[in-house]
C-alpha positions as MATLAB code, in Angstrom:
seq = 'XXXXXXXXXXXXXXXXXXXXXXXXXXXXXXXXXXXXXXXXXXXXXXXXXXXXXXXXXXXXXXXXXXXXXXXXXXXXXXXXXXXXXXXXXXXXXXXXXXXXXXXXXXXXXXXXXXXXXXXXXXXXXXXXXXXXXXXXXXXXXXXXXXXXXXXXXXXXXXXXXXXXXXXXXXXXXXXXXXXXXXXXXXXXXXXXXXXXXXXXXXXXXXXXXXXXXXXXXXXXXXXXXXXXXXXXXXXXXXXXXXXXXXXXXXXXXXXXXXXXXXXXXXXXXXXXXXXXXXXXXXXXXXXXXXXXXXXXXXXXXXXXXXXXXXXXXXXXXXXXXXXXXXXXXXXXXXXXXXXXXXXXXXXXXXXXXXXXXXXXXXXXXXXXXXXXXXXXXXXXXXXXXXXXXXXXXXXXXXXXXXXXXXXXXXXXXXXXXXXXXXXXXXXXXXXXXXXXXXXXXXXXX';
ca = [
      31.153  -26.429  -12.628;
      35.124  -26.757  -10.883;
      35.259  -29.401   -8.545;
      38.162  -29.128   -6.652;
      40.322  -32.008   -4.923;
      39.276  -30.285   -1.239;
      35.731  -30.809   -1.959;
      35.977  -34.258   -3.251;
      37.994  -35.054   -0.033;
      34.980  -33.674    2.132;
      32.283  -35.442    0.052;
      34.085  -38.431    0.519;
      34.282  -38.040    4.239;
      30.782  -36.954    5.056;
      29.384  -39.917    2.693;
      31.960  -42.571    4.239;
      31.462  -41.307    8.208;
      27.583  -41.324    7.200;
      27.751  -45.009    5.900;
      30.056  -46.237    8.623;
      27.843  -44.984   11.067;
      24.381  -46.278   10.413;
      25.931  -49.288    9.474;
      27.380  -49.637   13.116;
      23.724  -48.079   14.484;
      22.337  -51.088   12.410;
      24.425  -53.986   13.817;
      24.779  -52.179   17.401;
      22.151  -51.235   20.183;
      22.403  -49.166   22.576;
      20.845  -45.518   22.583;
      24.308  -44.250   24.336;
      26.283  -45.270   21.576;
      24.335  -44.087   19.100;
      24.304  -40.505   20.526;
      28.208  -40.442   20.660;
      28.299  -41.521   17.506;
      25.739  -38.443   16.305;
      28.076  -36.540   18.736;
      31.134  -37.672   16.604;
      29.780  -36.541   13.194;
      28.824  -32.774   14.426;
      32.392  -32.378   16.191;
      33.546  -33.898   12.577;
      31.565  -31.055   10.821;
      32.461  -28.390   13.398;
      36.576  -29.386   13.164;
      35.685  -29.388    8.972;
      34.292  -25.353    9.377;
      37.038  -24.655   10.863;
      35.320  -23.207   14.117;
      33.345  -20.702   12.268;
      30.098  -20.556   13.827;
      28.375  -18.843   10.975;
      29.557  -21.672    8.123;
      26.486  -24.007    7.670;
      28.863  -26.972    8.899;
      28.892  -25.529   12.394;
      25.622  -24.015   12.988;
      23.646  -26.676   11.186;
      25.053  -29.715   12.865;
      25.294  -28.066   16.423;
      21.370  -27.358   16.411;
      20.279  -30.254   14.312;
      21.841  -32.323   17.612;
      20.585  -30.234   20.281;
      17.180  -30.811   18.679;
      17.033  -34.915   17.274;
      19.252  -35.937   19.975;
      17.051  -34.303   23.045;
      14.822  -36.649   23.943;
      17.541  -39.706   23.667;
      19.763  -38.186   25.908;
      16.788  -37.621   28.079;
      16.455  -41.545   27.979;
      20.138  -42.318   28.890;
      20.119  -39.891   32.139;
      16.142  -40.172   33.179;
      15.342  -43.232   32.049;
      11.809  -43.219   33.742;
      10.653  -39.995   32.593;
       7.103  -39.516   31.660;
       7.919  -38.519   27.756;
      10.111  -41.928   27.958;
       8.354  -43.941   25.189;
      11.428  -46.303   24.570;
      13.443  -45.741   21.821;
      13.796  -46.744   17.707;
      17.359  -47.231   16.189;
      15.496  -45.754   13.487;
      15.301  -42.540   14.693;
      19.201  -42.261   15.144;
      19.299  -43.861   11.161;
      17.282  -41.012   10.366;
      18.912  -38.592   12.177;
      22.256  -39.909   10.640;
      21.089  -39.370    7.079;
      19.551  -36.308    7.575;
      22.731  -34.738    8.430;
      25.195  -36.256    6.269;
      22.762  -35.312    3.130;
      22.413  -31.778    4.372;
      26.514  -31.372    4.677;
      26.611  -33.184    1.254;
      24.726  -30.435   -0.389;
      26.517  -27.748    1.482;
      30.169  -29.336    1.124;
      30.919  -27.593   -2.334;
      30.676  -24.370   -1.263;
      34.063  -22.325   -0.680;
      34.113  -20.692    2.967;
      33.323  -16.893    3.018;
      35.818  -15.073    5.139;
      34.616  -12.702    7.284;
      36.573   -9.792    5.883;
      34.089  -10.032    3.033;
      31.092   -8.936    5.398;
      32.687   -6.293    7.036;
      34.276   -4.765    3.777;
      30.778   -4.822    2.855;
      29.366   -2.322    5.894;
      29.239    1.064    4.685;
      27.467    3.817    6.620;
      27.335    6.383    4.491;
      26.157    4.257    1.577;
      23.168    3.313    3.553;
      22.561    6.226    5.529;
      18.915    6.670    3.869;
      18.493    3.222    4.198;
      19.433    2.757    8.046;
      16.589    5.571    8.716;
      14.133    4.202    6.499;
      14.597    0.813    8.439;
      14.948    2.418   11.955;
      11.504    4.511   10.967;
       9.555    0.738   10.047;
      11.213   -0.304   13.006;
       9.479    2.121   15.557;
       6.298    1.856   13.443;
       6.284   -2.163   14.304;
       7.409   -1.586   17.714;
       4.494    0.940   18.826;
       2.031   -1.327   16.861;
       3.825   -4.804   18.359;
       3.192   -2.736   22.096;
      -0.411   -2.115   21.166;
      -1.096   -5.731   20.234;
       0.495   -7.272   23.019;
      -1.335   -5.020   25.650;
      -4.604   -5.872   23.941;
      -4.008   -9.568   24.475;
      -2.711   -8.771   27.827;
      -6.502   -7.369   28.915;
      -8.039  -10.075   26.844;
      -6.271  -12.837   29.274;
      -4.741  -14.272   26.901;
      -4.277  -18.219   27.412;
      -2.099  -20.747   25.159;
      -0.919  -20.196   21.876;
      -2.970  -22.874   20.226;
      -6.044  -20.885   21.364;
      -5.131  -18.151   19.620;
      -4.260  -19.381   16.307;
      -7.341  -21.767   16.376;
      -9.370  -18.351   17.366;
      -7.852  -16.709   14.741;
      -6.963  -13.615   17.034;
      -5.788  -10.698   14.885;
      -3.933   -9.325   17.762;
      -2.069  -12.143   18.297;
      -1.301  -12.825   14.812;
       0.111   -9.045   14.262;
       1.928   -9.287   17.040;
       3.485  -12.634   15.919;
       4.551  -10.987   12.586;
       5.618   -7.959   14.023;
       8.416  -10.239   16.485;
       9.688  -11.681   13.268;
      10.296   -8.943   11.117;
      11.680   -6.486   14.159;
      14.093   -9.698   14.283;
      14.957   -9.277   10.579;
      15.539   -5.525   10.624;
      18.311   -6.044   13.213;
      20.161   -8.096   11.235;
      20.068   -5.653    8.166;
      20.894   -2.742   10.785;
      23.873   -4.658   11.551;
      25.176   -5.236    8.162;
      24.184   -2.134    6.604;
      27.367   -0.511    9.212;
      25.564    1.657   11.709;
      27.441    2.283   14.469;
      28.019    0.038   17.451;
      26.050    2.376   19.428;
      22.720    2.882   17.955;
      22.874   -1.152   17.075;
      23.500   -2.026   20.937;
      20.331    0.251   21.931;
      18.102   -1.492   18.582;
      19.258   -5.110   20.449;
      18.722   -4.099   23.382;
      14.867   -2.992   22.791;
      13.762   -6.019   20.639;
      15.012   -8.041   23.785;
      12.992   -6.746   26.095;
      10.219   -6.044   24.295;
      10.104  -10.045   22.754;
      11.097  -11.400   26.430;
       7.456   -9.393   27.787;
       5.163  -11.324   25.110;
       7.191  -14.430   25.571;
       6.220  -14.136   29.534;
       2.864  -13.309   28.411;
       2.303  -15.653   25.529;
       4.506  -18.491   26.186;
       5.785  -17.650   22.388;
       9.891  -18.039   23.235;
      10.514  -18.652   19.704;
      10.608  -14.764   18.996;
      13.480  -14.671   21.427;
      15.530  -17.328   20.764;
      15.105  -16.331   16.984;
      16.488  -13.392   17.876;
      19.473  -14.420   19.964;
      20.427  -16.716   16.880;
      20.426  -13.832   14.848;
      21.964  -11.858   16.607;
      24.448  -14.228   17.616;
      24.838  -15.236   14.029;
      25.366  -11.444   12.470;
      27.948  -10.415   15.228;
      29.820  -14.064   14.003;
      29.869  -13.428   10.741;
      31.336   -9.734   10.676;
      33.969  -10.999   13.190;
      33.006   -9.288   15.893;
      32.383  -12.117   17.913;
      34.645  -15.280   17.725;
      34.848  -18.878   19.191;
      36.049  -17.679   22.506;
      33.793  -15.587   23.181;
      30.716  -18.474   22.116;
      32.505  -20.333   24.938;
      31.028  -17.588   26.856;
      27.770  -17.185   25.729;
      26.698  -20.877   25.548;
      26.442  -21.128   28.974;
      24.490  -17.785   29.054;
      22.030  -19.343   26.035;
      21.316  -22.063   28.386;
      20.771  -20.078   31.324;
      18.370  -17.605   29.100;
      16.380  -20.874   27.851;
      15.908  -22.101   31.455;
      14.730  -18.781   32.759;
      12.462  -18.585   29.549;
      11.111  -21.856   30.180;
      10.501  -20.730   34.000;
       8.975  -17.835   33.588;
       6.411  -18.873   30.866;
       3.218  -17.373   31.159;
       4.069  -15.544   34.174;
       2.543  -12.128   33.103;
      -0.970  -13.956   32.127;
      -1.008  -16.465   35.215;
       1.907  -15.017   37.699;
       2.617  -18.150   38.737;
       6.314  -19.757   38.007;
       7.241  -22.928   36.415;
       9.229  -25.612   38.503;
      12.650  -25.553   36.740;
      15.530  -27.013   38.560;
      19.196  -25.304   38.458;
      20.755  -27.820   40.838;
      24.008  -29.302   39.271;
      22.531  -32.993   38.372;
      19.645  -31.281   36.617;
      20.254  -28.456   34.707;
      20.986  -30.858   31.206;
      17.818  -32.349   32.207;
      16.325  -28.643   32.587;
      18.004  -26.975   29.638;
      16.485  -29.804   27.436;
      13.023  -29.674   28.401;
      12.761  -26.199   27.315;
      12.330  -26.653   23.644;
      14.255  -29.271   22.554;
      12.852  -32.590   23.816;
       9.762  -32.780   21.908;
      11.339  -32.944   18.282;
      12.800  -36.630   19.027;
       9.486  -37.250   21.404;
       7.303  -36.982   18.298;
       9.675  -39.198   15.923;
       9.437  -42.001   17.795;
       5.920  -41.517   18.300;
       5.521  -41.752   14.563;
       7.960  -44.589   14.522;
       5.548  -46.135   17.312;
       2.922  -46.183   15.078;
       3.785  -47.928   11.506;
       0.810  -46.771    9.494;
       2.085  -42.841    9.587;
       5.271  -44.200    7.448;
       4.629  -42.598    4.316;
       0.989  -41.267    4.958;
       0.595  -38.018    3.597;
       3.129  -38.505   -0.085;
       5.173  -35.912   -1.072;
       2.646  -33.829   -2.889;
       2.436  -32.186    1.410;
       5.854  -30.535    0.174;
       4.341  -29.083   -2.796;
       1.000  -27.747   -0.776;
       3.479  -26.104    2.144;
       5.440  -24.622   -0.615;
       2.190  -22.954   -1.908;
       0.768  -22.628    1.419;
       3.965  -19.974    1.988;
       2.551  -17.781   -0.947;
      -1.319  -18.269   -1.206;
      -3.100  -17.806    2.492;
      -4.972  -21.267    3.414;
      -8.247  -19.598    3.315;
      -7.715  -18.893   -0.018;
      -5.979  -22.180   -1.202;
      -8.881  -24.316   -0.035;
     -11.782  -22.106   -1.578;
      -9.357  -22.518   -4.870;
      -9.289  -26.098   -4.699;
     -12.801  -26.715   -3.055;
     -11.703  -30.446   -2.003;
     -11.200  -30.255    1.764;
      -8.838  -28.558    4.167;
      -5.248  -27.594    3.079;
      -2.915  -28.291    6.469;
       0.949  -28.385    7.070;
       2.455  -31.353    8.465;
       2.579  -30.021   11.956;
      -1.117  -29.401   11.717;
      -1.730  -33.392   10.533;
       0.342  -34.470   13.968;
      -1.914  -32.713   16.022;
      -4.937  -33.429   14.801;
      -3.897  -37.299   14.577;
      -2.454  -37.699   17.626;
      -3.982  -35.012   19.622;
      -7.584  -34.300   18.423;
      -9.547  -32.233   20.200;
      -6.789  -30.884   22.473;
      -6.202  -26.915   23.435;
      -2.150  -27.461   23.244;
      -0.419  -27.197   19.990;
       2.585  -29.597   20.064;
       5.925  -28.947   18.268;
       6.320  -31.246   15.175;
       9.782  -32.333   13.745;
      11.548  -31.529   10.288;
      13.059  -35.153   10.165;
       9.388  -36.316   11.342;
       7.708  -34.658    8.321;
      10.416  -35.962    6.143;
       9.024  -39.539    7.766;
       5.225  -38.783    7.259;
       6.120  -37.892    3.689;
       7.899  -40.957    2.176;
       9.515  -42.831    5.510;
      13.103  -42.954    4.855;
      13.635  -41.402    1.455;
      11.173  -38.864    2.316;
      13.848  -37.704    4.605;
      16.525  -37.597    2.401;
      14.209  -35.929   -0.139;
      13.319  -33.212    2.151;
      16.877  -32.573    3.661;
      18.256  -32.157    0.329;
      15.850  -29.321   -0.264;
      17.179  -27.791    2.971;
      20.961  -28.368    1.830;
      20.394  -26.862   -0.918;
      18.558  -23.769    0.426;
      21.207  -23.250    2.863;
      24.053  -23.809    0.776;
      22.166  -21.153   -1.727;
      21.695  -18.745    0.963;
      25.173  -19.058    1.941;
      26.657  -18.796   -1.617;
      24.919  -15.719   -1.924;
      25.618  -13.761    1.689;
      28.502  -11.978    0.142;
      26.492   -9.933   -2.713;
      24.723   -7.518   -0.742;
      24.362   -6.824    3.267;
      20.793   -7.603    2.418;
      21.991  -11.173    0.850;
      23.742  -11.426    4.125;
      20.852  -10.251    7.036;
      18.795  -12.901    4.433;
      21.414  -15.542    5.767;
      21.261  -14.790    9.170;
      17.870  -14.693    9.382;
      17.403  -17.691    7.037;
      19.461  -19.458    9.438;
      17.362  -18.725   12.433;
      14.300  -19.780   10.417;
      15.504  -23.516    9.919;
      17.015  -23.737   13.647;
      13.654  -22.952   14.612;
      12.295  -25.514   11.772;
      13.989  -28.223   13.596;
      10.814  -28.495   15.731;
       8.735  -27.479   13.291;
       8.003  -28.849    9.453;
       9.163  -27.652    5.996;
       5.809  -25.073    5.963;
       7.121  -23.063    9.026;
      10.797  -22.636    7.007;
       8.804  -21.772    3.701;
       6.496  -19.602    4.951;
       9.234  -17.559    6.892;
      11.624  -17.302    4.330;
       8.981  -15.625    2.331;
       6.530  -13.542    4.107;
       9.249  -11.620    6.458;
      12.522  -11.086    4.388;
      10.963  -11.069    0.967;
       7.960   -8.882    2.104;
      10.465   -6.744    3.611;
      12.985   -6.196    1.199;
       9.706   -5.286   -1.456;
       8.904   -2.843    0.972;
      11.942   -1.039    1.224;
      12.408   -0.891   -2.606;
       8.820    0.398   -2.715;
       9.638    2.924   -0.130;
      12.983    4.217   -1.177;
      12.025    4.531   -4.840;
       8.758    6.394   -3.292;
      10.623    9.043   -1.480;
      12.959    9.632   -4.855;
       9.712   10.456   -6.751;
       8.720   12.705   -3.909;
      12.344   14.491   -3.735;
      12.419   14.861   -7.617;
];
């Protein structure tokens, strides 16, 4: 492996900033100071990415800060908030470590120019693939609508109750949303016309917004927004100036989704403040604050440090491929569960609501601070592999765009949610496309 001088400079810079910030956090108390230190690290990473949103340094750092620091920001702007359970500077140490480790893993990858993605788009070459994908998409859309309407007539309640009840229609609709998001990314990179791309994106947004307002599942809409924005950035269609406009729209969209959560099932509107002094507070409460809150819940319960062990990571990798029911019957040694399920059962046993977890929190419960380092080395190497290979084909590029959305959503989940979404959706979809293409060729012959 060739090591370039620029790579060494990045390694030294990232490692130096990581160690310096940890030292300052340990020596000087103050939640606001710690937030500003982490924000400065993020700004440095964005600057090193040359403001390219599709570069891991940009998107990972930005969303990592948003999810990991939202709770701490709430402590500063609303110290008497009902979710305020205190501040532990170990949380900031783990945030800095997880960010630094991930950036170190990705720092040796050469930045990919947008022209590489633009040149691989070829409508004539992939015309058959696009038609096949659209056929699959509309079949999934019909299945999704049917399942969603059945959920409406069933009187859908909370997401946790649907998963707990093993509602088949909920499961099918949820998986359809993920396949539909991935198909949007593939079609964009294959080179379909702008008019057809816009049509597909609008249909997807309408369907997923309806699903979100009925079931409270905002993850699908969030993933679609991120994956589409990500793909358009890779293709050079949107640039930094467009992101500056889309940022406020993203904030507004998240607040509206929170405001109308469960609207189609309850008919009620949630109290969300759009007043100038409350916008940041309302936005952070949409999808982000629970991640940091969960980290502090763990830190406030010393017995949780390393309670699950590193074997949990292996189990989650297996669960991503083998359904839990099959794995439990094979092992015959009690129920195998992911870190998010463990967290809900440990702190909120008997509750009808399922709380989000935290990727940093999972690292803590598998091995303390060392566990955080190990987990984010895995995540960093995964991102590095996806980004490095994204120039090989339109399918590889769409896999990277979709994978970025999966990892961003995984910040408030666990490693299992990342492994599962990356295996069961893109890989199964690519296998399905390959099989259908070869089957159609045999029929023609």
